[in-house]
N, C-alpha and C positions, 0 to 999 in steps of 0.2 A: 265400683262402676265407672265406667269409665266414661273422657267427656262424649266422644257420642251418644249415650243411653241418659248422661246427665242434658245432654240439648231435645233431646227427645220431650224429655219430663218436661222439662221447662214449654217447647210446644204447644205438647201438651196440654199443660194447665193456661198457657196464653192466649190458645185456640188458632181463628182467622180472623181480616179482619173487623179491628172496635177503632172507635169513631169518636163512645162516651164524651158525652159535654160537660163532665163533669173533670175529665182527668187532664190535665196540664201538657199530658203526652200526646198529645193531640192523632192524626193516623197512625195509626200500628194494624201490624201484623207479625205474625207469628211473636209476637211481644217487644218485635221488633217495631220502634219507635221511628216517624219518617223524619225529622234528624240529623239521630240516627243512621238510619241510612244512609242522609247522601252525605250525612261527613265518610260514612263510605263507599262514594262513589254508585252510589243508584240513582236516579234521576226520572223514571217510571213513573206513574199511575201505583199504590201502595198496595192498592186492590191484588198487582197485581205482583206480587215483593215475593219469587218463591223458595220454596221450602228447603232448598240448599243454598239459597245467597240468604238466607237466616243463620243459619245451618253452620257457615262460613265467619263471618260476621257473631255470634259467638264466639267462637274456637280462637278468631284471632282476639275480639278486642273481652272478652271475660273470661278470656278460661286462659293467653296464652300470657296475656301482654301485660294482667296486674302481677306476677307470677302462681295463684294458684295451681297451673301443671306440678311445677313446686311444691308446692305449699302437696299434698297427691303425693308421692312420694315422703315424704312423713304420718303426713294420717287425712286417709283418704276422703272421713266423714267431714272432718270439715273442711276439704278441699270441695266439698263436693254442695254443706249448706253456704260460704262463702260465692262461689257461683252463683249456687241460688240471691242470694243474700242479692249479689254484684250487678247480675240483671233489674230489679226488681229496685234498687235504688240508688246504684252505681256503687260501682268496683272499687270507686276509693273508698270510701263509705263502707264498705264488706271489712275493708282492712283498717280501716282503723281501728271495729268496733275486737278484730283481732288483736287489736294491739296495744291499745284499752284493755281487753282482760292479761293477755301477759305480761301486758304491767302489771296489774292488782295482782293476782297471783304467783309475784316473783318474790315474798315474802320479805318487802321490806330490799329488795336488790341483792338479798341474802341466796338467791339461788342462782340467781342468771342477771345482768345488770338493767336498768329500764331502761327502755325503745323509745327511739326519739316517734311523734310520728312519720308516717309516711303514703304515699299515695299511693304504692304497691309494694310487694314479699321483695325488700330489698337484705341484702345480706344480714342485717342487724338483726331486724325479725326471724329470718331462718333459723340463724344464731340461738333467737333467746325461743325460737319451738322448738328442737330441737332439743334443748334442756331442759324443757318442760318435762315435755316429753322422758328425757331419761331420766328424771331428778323422778315422774311422778308413776309412770311405770304403764299396765292396761288398760288403767280406769282415767288417767290425764284426757285424754279425746276428748275423751265421756263427757267428761267436768269443763274443758275449752271452751268444747261444744254447747254449752247448757248455757253459758259463759255469753255468748257468742249470740245466742240465740234468746237469752233476757238482754242483749242489748237492742235485736229487733225490732222485738216485742214492746216497749217502751218506748222508739221509736217509731215508733205505725200510731202510737196511743196520740202519741204527739202531735205525730201529721192532722190524727184526726180532730182532736180540741184546739189546734190552731186553727186547721180550715175547714170550719163545718162541710163543704163542698164532699173534703174525701171518707167521713160518714159511708159514704155508699161503698167506699172499698175498703174500708174497716175489717169487714164478717168474712170477709175471701182472702185479707191479707194475714191473719189470723187464722185461719183455716186450713191455708191454702198453704204456706208459706214458713209455721213455725213447725218443728219436733219430727 
């Protein structure tokens, strides 16, 4: 799946305008929060944010900037998951999940060195991903994807436990963001 298809899927899930009282993101259109829109030079009413503007923000901020386009070169399904997770939780969180999973799966650094946490897909993370996939073969991407999703699911549960208002979103997060 290419980035335009991934963006179409996200926009389809996120829908149009929303301003749910329990959502700390505030006014949102096409899944783009007002804070993100303003940081990307959008200064009109959020109800008027065009789909094209939202797609451009997704591509720039949630695909290219964190390096998920480069992940796609190694593991397309993993890149798609990281993009979706990045949209929902922030790209740095998605990258952190990948880095934690790679470190946990390197068999005590015998397959490749541990990597330090970074907020983007840096060269060390790319080298670890390439080494992991080379070592684990065709099933490696699936296992890594499961590890990332396990971390994501745990975070959703923790968010709902720490802030009861998030329980309003938990079912949808688990139903639409995992698997």
